[in-house]
TITI-82397 format. One record per residue: y, z, x of N, C-alpha, C, O in turn; residue number from 1. Coordinates in steps of 0.001 Angstrom, whole numbers, plus 500000, padded with zeros to 6 digits. Example, Ala and Ser with C-alpha at 12.3 -4.5 7.8 and 13.67 -1.06 7.14 Angstrom:
BEGIN
+--------+--------+--------+--------+--------+--------+--------+--------+--------+--------+--------+--------+-----+
|    npy |    npz |    npx |   capy |   capz |   capx |    cpy |    cpz |    cpx |    opy |    opz |    opx |   i |
+--------+--------+--------+--------+--------+--------+--------+--------+--------+--------+--------+--------+-----+
| 494310 | 507800 | 513190 | 495500 | 507800 | 512300 | 496700 | 507800 | 513200 | 496681 | 508465 | 514236 |   1 |
| 497750 | 507080 | 512850 | 498940 | 507140 | 513670 | 500030 | 507870 | 512900 | 501138 | 508039 | 513409 |   2 |
+--------+--------+--------+--------+--------+--------+--------+--------+--------+--------+--------+--------+-----+
***
This chain:
BEGIN
+--------+--------+--------+--------+--------+--------+--------+--------+--------+--------+--------+--------+-----+
|    npy |    npz |    npx |   capy |   capz |   capx |    cpy |    cpz |    cpx |    opy |    opz |    opx |   i |
+--------+--------+--------+--------+--------+--------+--------+--------+--------+--------+--------+--------+-----+
| 498830 | 500050 | 500843 | 500049 | 500047 | 500021 | 501191 | 500071 | 500904 | 501294 | 500842 | 501858 |   1 |
| 502158 | 499097 | 500519 | 503512 | 499139 | 501228 | 504601 | 498826 | 500513 | 504485 | 498182 | 499470 |   2 |
| 505843 | 499255 | 500993 | 507102 | 499114 | 500358 | 508035 | 498532 | 501306 | 508273 | 499182 | 502324 |   3 |
| 508734 | 497145 | 501093 | 509719 | 496789 | 501970 | 511225 | 496990 | 501249 | 511492 | 496553 | 500130 |   4 |
| 512077 | 497672 | 502035 | 513395 | 498244 | 501344 | 514342 | 497420 | 502314 | 514203 | 497526 | 503532 |   5 |
| 515142 | 496739 | 501851 | 516397 | 495818 | 502494 | 517612 | 496522 | 502007 | 517738 | 496670 | 500791 |   6 |
| 518501 | 496963 | 502801 | 519753 | 497493 | 502468 | 520961 | 496725 | 503147 | 521278 | 496970 | 504311 |   7 |
| 521656 | 495737 | 502333 | 522740 | 495094 | 502888 | 524120 | 495682 | 503185 | 525176 | 495288 | 502690 |   8 |
| 523974 | 496617 | 504007 | 525275 | 497337 | 504431 | 525187 | 497824 | 505726 | 524086 | 497825 | 506277 |   9 |
| 526306 | 498296 | 506381 | 526401 | 498856 | 507669 | 525597 | 500319 | 507615 | 525857 | 501126 | 506722 |  10 |
| 524680 | 500573 | 508562 | 523922 | 501915 | 508639 | 524937 | 503029 | 508723 | 525942 | 502889 | 509419 |  11 |
| 524711 | 504114 | 508046 | 525634 | 505300 | 508408 | 524802 | 506449 | 508718 | 523939 | 506768 | 507900 |  12 |
| 524936 | 507075 | 509731 | 524199 | 508295 | 510242 | 524558 | 509614 | 509608 | 525703 | 509903 | 509259 |  13 |
| 523562 | 510352 | 509488 | 523655 | 511697 | 508632 | 524417 | 512542 | 509530 | 524176 | 512772 | 510715 |  14 |
| 525540 | 513051 | 508682 | 526516 | 513642 | 509355 | 526116 | 515286 | 509543 | 525149 | 515796 | 508978 |  15 |
| 526921 | 515916 | 510323 | 526588 | 517456 | 510613 | 526882 | 518162 | 509261 | 527728 | 517651 | 508527 |  16 |
| 526287 | 519227 | 508902 | 526641 | 519826 | 507817 | 527857 | 520600 | 507935 | 528433 | 521003 | 508946 |  17 |
| 528167 | 520744 | 506580 | 529562 | 521509 | 506623 | 529377 | 522729 | 505748 | 528580 | 522787 | 504812 |  18 |
| 530370 | 523915 | 506227 | 529982 | 525060 | 505544 | 531257 | 525641 | 504680 | 532401 | 525259 | 504926 |  19 |
| 530998 | 526477 | 503776 | 532087 | 526903 | 503039 | 531695 | 528456 | 502893 | 530597 | 528980 | 503084 |  20 |
| 532887 | 529027 | 502507 | 532502 | 530670 | 502161 | 533182 | 530597 | 500858 | 534316 | 530173 | 500631 |  21 |
| 532352 | 531055 | 500072 | 532735 | 531227 | 498356 | 531969 | 532583 | 498000 | 530751 | 532741 | 498075 |  22 |
| 532933 | 533556 | 497589 | 532401 | 534673 | 497237 | 531555 | 535469 | 498012 | 530548 | 536040 | 497593 |  23 |
| 532031 | 535494 | 499264 | 531291 | 536296 | 500355 | 529924 | 535621 | 500963 | 529251 | 536097 | 501877 |  24 |
| 529673 | 534439 | 500270 | 528449 | 533858 | 500707 | 528791 | 532498 | 501565 | 529761 | 531842 | 501186 |  25 |
| 528201 | 532142 | 502458 | 528162 | 530996 | 503297 | 527162 | 529995 | 502599 | 525991 | 530279 | 502348 |  26 |
| 527810 | 528706 | 502296 | 526912 | 527768 | 501753 | 527092 | 526628 | 502703 | 528182 | 526428 | 503238 |  27 |
| 525948 | 525803 | 502946 | 525926 | 524580 | 503752 | 525748 | 523396 | 502740 | 524953 | 523392 | 501800 |  28 |
| 526580 | 522431 | 503069 | 526361 | 521081 | 502321 | 526593 | 519938 | 503092 | 527117 | 520034 | 504202 |  29 |
| 526229 | 518788 | 502579 | 526234 | 517420 | 503325 | 527725 | 516877 | 503184 | 528362 | 517041 | 502143 |  30 |
| 528241 | 516220 | 504299 | 529508 | 515724 | 504287 | 529556 | 514541 | 503126 | 528536 | 513874 | 502954 |  31 |
| 530629 | 514304 | 502401 | 530930 | 513275 | 501410 | 530112 | 511982 | 502015 | 529074 | 511595 | 501478 |  32 |
| 530634 | 511389 | 503107 | 530065 | 510053 | 503590 | 528465 | 510099 | 503487 | 527894 | 509166 | 502922 |  33 |
| 527745 | 511149 | 504012 | 526264 | 511297 | 504066 | 525734 | 511257 | 502671 | 524777 | 510532 | 502401 |  34 |
| 526303 | 511989 | 501791 | 525955 | 512319 | 500316 | 526059 | 510859 | 499764 | 525091 | 510443 | 499127 |  35 |
| 527085 | 510083 | 499936 | 527243 | 508691 | 499267 | 526264 | 507914 | 499716 | 525667 | 507214 | 498898 |  36 |
| 525912 | 507878 | 501055 | 524985 | 506969 | 501676 | 523709 | 507232 | 501258 | 523064 | 506240 | 500920 |  37 |
| 523064 | 508503 | 501175 | 522028 | 508892 | 500653 | 521743 | 508282 | 499330 | 520736 | 507609 | 499111 |  38 |
| 522792 | 508577 | 498335 | 522639 | 508174 | 497007 | 522453 | 506435 | 496967 | 521807 | 505906 | 496063 |  39 |
| 523015 | 505748 | 497912 | 523165 | 504117 | 498061 | 521730 | 503732 | 498379 | 521088 | 502929 | 497702 |  40 |
| 521243 | 504398 | 499519 | 519821 | 504152 | 499897 | 518811 | 504555 | 498805 | 517962 | 503691 | 498587 |  41 |
| 518727 | 505583 | 498135 | 517934 | 506083 | 497062 | 517775 | 505099 | 496174 | 516659 | 504786 | 495759 |  42 |
| 519123 | 504381 | 495708 | 519017 | 503353 | 494443 | 518248 | 502051 | 494981 | 517517 | 501490 | 494164 |  43 |
| 518331 | 501570 | 496140 | 517638 | 500501 | 496959 | 516007 | 500934 | 496884 | 515183 | 500149 | 496415 |  44 |
| 515756 | 501816 | 497222 | 514310 | 502668 | 497424 | 513847 | 502632 | 496162 | 512770 | 502037 | 496146 |  45 |
| 514255 | 503087 | 494858 | 513869 | 502954 | 493544 | 513660 | 501426 | 493427 | 512539 | 500919 | 493411 |  46 |
| 514686 | 500804 | 493357 | 514382 | 499236 | 493181 | 513281 | 498579 | 494008 | 512598 | 497660 | 493554 |  47 |
| 513131 | 499072 | 495220 | 511968 | 498295 | 495828 | 510542 | 498857 | 495461 | 509464 | 498321 | 495714 |  48 |
| 510772 | 500093 | 494789 | 509389 | 500649 | 494530 | 508978 | 500055 | 493233 | 507784 | 499954 | 492949 |  49 |
| 510006 | 499621 | 492364 | 509775 | 499099 | 490995 | 509398 | 497636 | 491201 | 508644 | 497188 | 490337 |  50 |
| 509749 | 496847 | 492118 | 509549 | 495631 | 492446 | 508042 | 495573 | 493063 | 507228 | 494732 | 492681 |  51 |
| 507793 | 496419 | 493919 | 506312 | 496645 | 494444 | 505351 | 496959 | 493331 | 504164 | 496815 | 493622 |  52 |
| 505620 | 497342 | 492169 | 504646 | 497854 | 491162 | 504145 | 499222 | 491616 | 502979 | 499490 | 491327 |  53 |
| 504811 | 500059 | 492237 | 504535 | 501375 | 492424 | 505248 | 502470 | 491768 | 506461 | 502644 | 491886 |  54 |
| 504437 | 503231 | 491048 | 505217 | 504053 | 490025 | 505448 | 505445 | 490346 | 506223 | 506172 | 489725 |  55 |
| 504606 | 505855 | 491540 | 504844 | 507277 | 491913 | 504923 | 507231 | 493371 | 504507 | 506234 | 493961 |  56 |
| 505524 | 508425 | 494135 | 505619 | 508468 | 495599 | 504142 | 508092 | 496299 | 503054 | 508313 | 495767 |  57 |
| 504324 | 507550 | 497453 | 503037 | 507258 | 498248 | 502535 | 508595 | 499024 | 503252 | 509369 | 499659 |  58 |
| 501255 | 508673 | 498839 | 500601 | 509626 | 499753 | 500473 | 509272 | 501165 | 500477 | 508094 | 501519 |  59 |
| 500349 | 510342 | 502065 | 500229 | 510197 | 503442 | 498945 | 510135 | 504104 | 498023 | 510642 | 503466 |  60 |
| 498668 | 509644 | 505211 | 499566 | 509403 | 506196 | 500285 | 508069 | 506149 | 499661 | 507083 | 505757 |  61 |
| 501681 | 507958 | 506559 | 502501 | 506926 | 506242 | 503046 | 506456 | 507804 | 503077 | 507183 | 508797 |  62 |
| 503441 | 505107 | 507721 | 504127 | 504646 | 509046 | 505232 | 504089 | 508441 | 505161 | 503439 | 507398 |  63 |
| 506369 | 504337 | 509114 | 507691 | 503584 | 508926 | 508192 | 502968 | 509854 | 508272 | 503467 | 510976 |  64 |
| 508685 | 501601 | 509532 | 509249 | 500942 | 510604 | 510824 | 500618 | 510151 | 510956 | 500031 | 509078 |  65 |
| 511672 | 500863 | 510682 | 512989 | 500715 | 510534 | 513846 | 500046 | 511486 | 513722 | 500240 | 512695 |  66 |
| 514957 | 499043 | 510854 | 515594 | 498567 | 511891 | 517208 | 498683 | 511330 | 517522 | 498392 | 510176 |  67 |
| 518136 | 499147 | 512332 | 519182 | 499697 | 511791 | 520063 | 498418 | 512514 | 519916 | 498237 | 513723 |  68 |
| 521020 | 497503 | 511698 | 521685 | 496509 | 512341 | 523322 | 496815 | 512134 | 523777 | 497068 | 511019 |  69 |
| 523941 | 496775 | 513033 | 525409 | 496707 | 512996 | 526047 | 495373 | 513357 | 525563 | 494462 | 514028 |  70 |
| 527387 | 495464 | 512693 | 528005 | 494222 | 512732 | 528705 | 494064 | 514244 | 529220 | 495028 | 514811 |  71 |
| 528662 | 492891 | 514749 | 529401 | 492516 | 516052 | 530751 | 492730 | 515858 | 531345 | 492171 | 514937 |  72 |
| 531383 | 493595 | 516748 | 532920 | 493796 | 516528 | 533689 | 492385 | 516908 | 533339 | 491695 | 517866 |  73 |
| 534704 | 492071 | 516094 | 535449 | 491183 | 516197 | 536030 | 490637 | 517648 | 536158 | 489467 | 518007 |  74 |
| 536348 | 491878 | 518386 | 536862 | 491758 | 519778 | 536034 | 491158 | 520621 | 536405 | 490869 | 521759 |  75 |
| 534574 | 490843 | 520089 | 533402 | 490656 | 520938 | 532975 | 489119 | 520550 | 532004 | 488575 | 521074 |  76 |
| 533748 | 488528 | 519644 | 533387 | 487115 | 519439 | 533712 | 486168 | 520137 | 534794 | 486241 | 520720 |  77 |
| 532962 | 485104 | 520278 | 533462 | 483870 | 521284 | 533227 | 482550 | 520439 | 532355 | 482388 | 519586 |  78 |
| 534080 | 481741 | 520806 | 534404 | 480532 | 520128 | 533248 | 479658 | 520710 | 532324 | 479398 | 519939 |  79 |
| 533205 | 479255 | 521774 | 532187 | 478234 | 522639 | 530831 | 478615 | 522541 | 530082 | 477762 | 522067 |  80 |
| 530283 | 479819 | 522916 | 528883 | 480250 | 522964 | 528778 | 481640 | 521974 | 529042 | 482750 | 522437 |  81 |
| 528417 | 481470 | 520752 | 528570 | 482647 | 519971 | 527552 | 483706 | 520429 | 526504 | 483289 | 520923 |  82 |
| 527735 | 484944 | 520327 | 526869 | 486038 | 520672 | 525689 | 486120 | 519933 | 525622 | 485896 | 518724 |  83 |
| 524687 | 486463 | 520707 | 523271 | 486347 | 519927 | 523161 | 487952 | 519418 | 524041 | 488807 | 519514 |  84 |
| 521790 | 488099 | 518841 | 521556 | 489457 | 518457 | 521173 | 490171 | 519687 | 520551 | 489565 | 520560 |  85 |
| 521501 | 491443 | 519832 | 521142 | 492365 | 521086 | 520952 | 493804 | 520573 | 521353 | 494179 | 519471 |  86 |
| 520301 | 494587 | 521474 | 520173 | 495946 | 521277 | 521684 | 496582 | 521195 | 522644 | 496153 | 521836 |  87 |
| 521708 | 497661 | 520305 | 523095 | 498452 | 520102 | 522755 | 499497 | 520839 | 521662 | 500053 | 520739 |  88 |
| 523718 | 499862 | 521681 | 523631 | 500747 | 522867 | 524641 | 502158 | 522770 | 524539 | 503144 | 523499 |  89 |
| 525571 | 501971 | 521732 | 526498 | 502913 | 521475 | 526153 | 503928 | 520169 | 525149 | 503667 | 519505 |  90 |
| 526806 | 504832 | 519884 | 526738 | 505594 | 518439 | 526573 | 505014 | 517447 | 526980 | 503854 | 517367 |  91 |
| 526066 | 505494 | 516606 | 525490 | 506586 | 516445 | 523948 | 506824 | 516831 | 523245 | 505828 | 517001 |  92 |
| 523441 | 508004 | 516963 | 522018 | 508067 | 517460 | 521134 | 507581 | 516515 | 521496 | 507608 | 515338 |  93 |
| 519950 | 507104 | 516824 | 519051 | 506577 | 516304 | 518341 | 507642 | 515400 | 517978 | 507314 | 514271 |  94 |
| 518162 | 508753 | 515812 | 517548 | 509905 | 515012 | 518385 | 510185 | 513772 | 517843 | 510272 | 512670 |  95 |
| 519742 | 510333 | 513940 | 520608 | 510554 | 512957 | 520469 | 509396 | 511856 | 520528 | 509623 | 510647 |  96 |
| 520299 | 508278 | 512352 | 520376 | 507081 | 511379 | 518995 | 507038 | 510404 | 518952 | 506622 | 509247 |  97 |
| 518081 | 507488 | 511058 | 516659 | 507724 | 510430 | 516813 | 508958 | 509540 | 516224 | 508853 | 508464 |  98 |
| 517427 | 510028 | 509730 | 517314 | 511345 | 509079 | 517986 | 510927 | 507639 | 517447 | 511358 | 506620 |  99 |
| 519171 | 510083 | 507531 | 519929 | 509872 | 506395 | 518914 | 509084 | 505563 | 518731 | 509473 | 504409 | 100 |
| 518199 | 507970 | 506029 | 517358 | 507093 | 505266 | 516171 | 508030 | 504603 | 515847 | 508072 | 503417 | 101 |
| 515658 | 508714 | 505628 | 514380 | 509444 | 505316 | 514762 | 510525 | 504132 | 514048 | 510566 | 503130 | 102 |
| 515694 | 511242 | 504240 | 516298 | 512256 | 503172 | 516482 | 511614 | 501975 | 516383 | 512303 | 500960 | 103 |
| 516759 | 510302 | 501855 | 517122 | 509681 | 500726 | 515963 | 509024 | 500059 | 516051 | 508646 | 498891 | 104 |
| 514857 | 508874 | 500780 | 513463 | 508123 | 500404 | 512558 | 509339 | 499819 | 511668 | 509155 | 498989 | 105 |
| 512914 | 510648 | 500379 | 511900 | 511648 | 500047 | 512043 | 511927 | 498396 | 513094 | 512060 | 497769 | 106 |
| 510753 | 511973 | 497911 | 510783 | 512109 | 496463 | 510499 | 510945 | 495809 | 509820 | 510952 | 494782 | 107 |
| 510986 | 509846 | 496337 | 510945 | 508469 | 495731 | 509988 | 507501 | 496237 | 509271 | 506874 | 495456 | 108 |
| 509924 | 507317 | 497667 | 508869 | 506590 | 498214 | 507652 | 507407 | 498788 | 506492 | 506997 | 498797 | 109 |
| 508055 | 508540 | 499232 | 507055 | 509468 | 499627 | 507284 | 510897 | 499093 | 508425 | 511163 | 498716 | 110 |
| 506422 | 511756 | 499024 | 506575 | 513070 | 498522 | 507260 | 514102 | 499431 | 508028 | 514942 | 498962 | 111 |
| 506950 | 514018 | 500834 | 507747 | 514806 | 501523 | 507833 | 513914 | 503127 | 506990 | 513051 | 503372 | 112 |
| 508841 | 514221 | 504039 | 508745 | 513562 | 505103 | 507645 | 513884 | 506175 | 507299 | 513155 | 507104 | 113 |
| 507179 | 515094 | 505861 | 505992 | 515529 | 506569 | 504605 | 514479 | 506483 | 503636 | 514549 | 507240 | 114 |
| 504717 | 513865 | 505778 | 503625 | 512928 | 505368 | 503642 | 511453 | 506281 | 502799 | 510560 | 506198 | 115 |
| 504732 | 511473 | 507080 | 505172 | 510487 | 507830 | 504359 | 510652 | 509249 | 504598 | 511687 | 509872 | 116 |
| 503519 | 509823 | 509756 | 502738 | 510256 | 511026 | 502879 | 509005 | 512422 | 502338 | 508948 | 513526 | 117 |
| 503798 | 508184 | 511767 | 504109 | 507036 | 512749 | 505478 | 506394 | 512456 | 505664 | 505775 | 511409 | 118 |
| 506325 | 506531 | 513283 | 507914 | 505853 | 513109 | 508063 | 504862 | 514265 | 507900 | 505205 | 515436 | 119 |
| 508369 | 503658 | 513899 | 508774 | 502743 | 514638 | 510300 | 502223 | 514498 | 510522 | 501593 | 513465 | 120 |
| 511378 | 502396 | 515387 | 512715 | 502222 | 514930 | 513421 | 501521 | 516168 | 513140 | 501691 | 517355 | 121 |
| 514351 | 500737 | 515658 | 515322 | 500214 | 516816 | 516554 | 499972 | 516089 | 516456 | 499713 | 514889 | 122 |
| 517836 | 500022 | 516699 | 519095 | 499639 | 516366 | 519560 | 498391 | 517204 | 519372 | 498323 | 518419 | 123 |
| 520174 | 497424 | 516478 | 520711 | 496520 | 517073 | 521919 | 496017 | 516600 | 522196 | 496489 | 515498 | 124 |
| 522870 | 495103 | 517103 | 523933 | 494326 | 516732 | 523634 | 493078 | 516337 | 522942 | 492381 | 517079 | 125 |
| 524033 | 492653 | 515286 | 523713 | 491473 | 514784 | 524423 | 490172 | 515255 | 525602 | 490162 | 515608 | 126 |
| 523612 | 489064 | 515234 | 524381 | 487839 | 516002 | 525817 | 487704 | 515373 | 526066 | 488305 | 514328 | 127 |
| 526752 | 486933 | 515984 | 527974 | 486680 | 515531 | 528007 | 485905 | 514206 | 527511 | 484792 | 514031 | 128 |
| 528666 | 486652 | 513287 | 528861 | 485898 | 511872 | 527556 | 486306 | 510857 | 527461 | 485911 | 509695 | 129 |
| 526765 | 487010 | 511410 | 525697 | 487636 | 510513 | 526162 | 489021 | 509957 | 526906 | 489770 | 510591 | 130 |
| 525672 | 489289 | 508750 | 526086 | 490563 | 508158 | 525034 | 491737 | 508578 | 523831 | 491587 | 508792 | 131 |
| 525842 | 493025 | 508646 | 524890 | 494125 | 508966 | 523892 | 494530 | 507828 | 524165 | 494205 | 506672 | 132 |
| 522706 | 495251 | 508117 | 521712 | 495516 | 507258 | 520792 | 496724 | 507647 | 520738 | 497067 | 508828 | 133 |
| 520124 | 497327 | 506762 | 519152 | 498392 | 507170 | 517675 | 497593 | 506557 | 517677 | 497021 | 505467 | 134 |
| 516623 | 497656 | 507325 | 515532 | 497290 | 506922 | 514311 | 498111 | 507011 | 513814 | 498206 | 508133 | 135 |
| 513741 | 498720 | 506035 | 512721 | 499811 | 506032 | 511234 | 499146 | 505569 | 511163 | 498370 | 504616 | 136 |
| 510299 | 499468 | 506203 | 509128 | 498934 | 505820 | 508099 | 500464 | 505699 | 507859 | 501142 | 506698 | 137 |
| 507735 | 500711 | 504722 | 506828 | 502097 | 504777 | 505378 | 501669 | 504360 | 505318 | 500863 | 503432 | 138 |
| 504487 | 501993 | 504782 | 503080 | 501445 | 504633 | 502172 | 502687 | 504913 | 502407 | 503642 | 505653 | 139 |
| 501120 | 502444 | 504166 | 500041 | 503691 | 504309 | 499268 | 503379 | 505764 | 499118 | 502212 | 506127 | 140 |
| 498840 | 504380 | 506484 | 497928 | 503973 | 507575 | 496511 | 504312 | 507277 | 496229 | 505301 | 506599 | 141 |
| 495600 | 503500 | 507778 | 494237 | 503604 | 507634 | 493760 | 504919 | 508672 | 494227 | 505212 | 509773 | 142 |
| 492878 | 505454 | 508050 | 492201 | 506561 | 508730 | 491713 | 506431 | 510269 | 491332 | 505277 | 510468 | 143 |
| 491620 | 507120 | 511242 | 490891 | 506942 | 512450 | 489555 | 506897 | 512157 | 489000 | 507563 | 511284 | 144 |
| 488968 | 505993 | 512998 | 487396 | 505968 | 512961 | 486799 | 507360 | 513500 | 487592 | 508010 | 514181 | 145 |
| 485610 | 507882 | 513315 | 485401 | 509013 | 513817 | 484255 | 508661 | 514968 | 483661 | 509546 | 515584 | 146 |
| 484034 | 507264 | 515165 | 483034 | 507019 | 516117 | 483896 | 506586 | 517478 | 483304 | 506300 | 518519 | 147 |
+--------+--------+--------+--------+--------+--------+--------+--------+--------+--------+--------+--------+-----+
***
């Protein structure tokens, strides 16, 4: 069983938690940008699950393959020889990018993120003129052979 999720937007990393003091109790919460990104990803995850014909979250062990594609900055565009796709070497960190989409898919694509046994990720800068995106493939892993 597998689900392909493609999000046509620039990836956003999970932000640091914010804290507030209300009534003598400290409360932690997601920054607004992270909260909005998770809701956006969750909508695409629900849509992908419907298109795949899967009604309930997948059971583990699971493998996630994720690609986070950032736009090429306008300052790096070239007229004669357009820039090709390359690995993204700057911020944000890959683990923070994954954390945001993983939290958004929890309860929709899989029950808990503890069921994920294998992760393959990369972050790239798209070729000149291409749009940024996030591509996620979630698939069930075959059990190990005992022999």
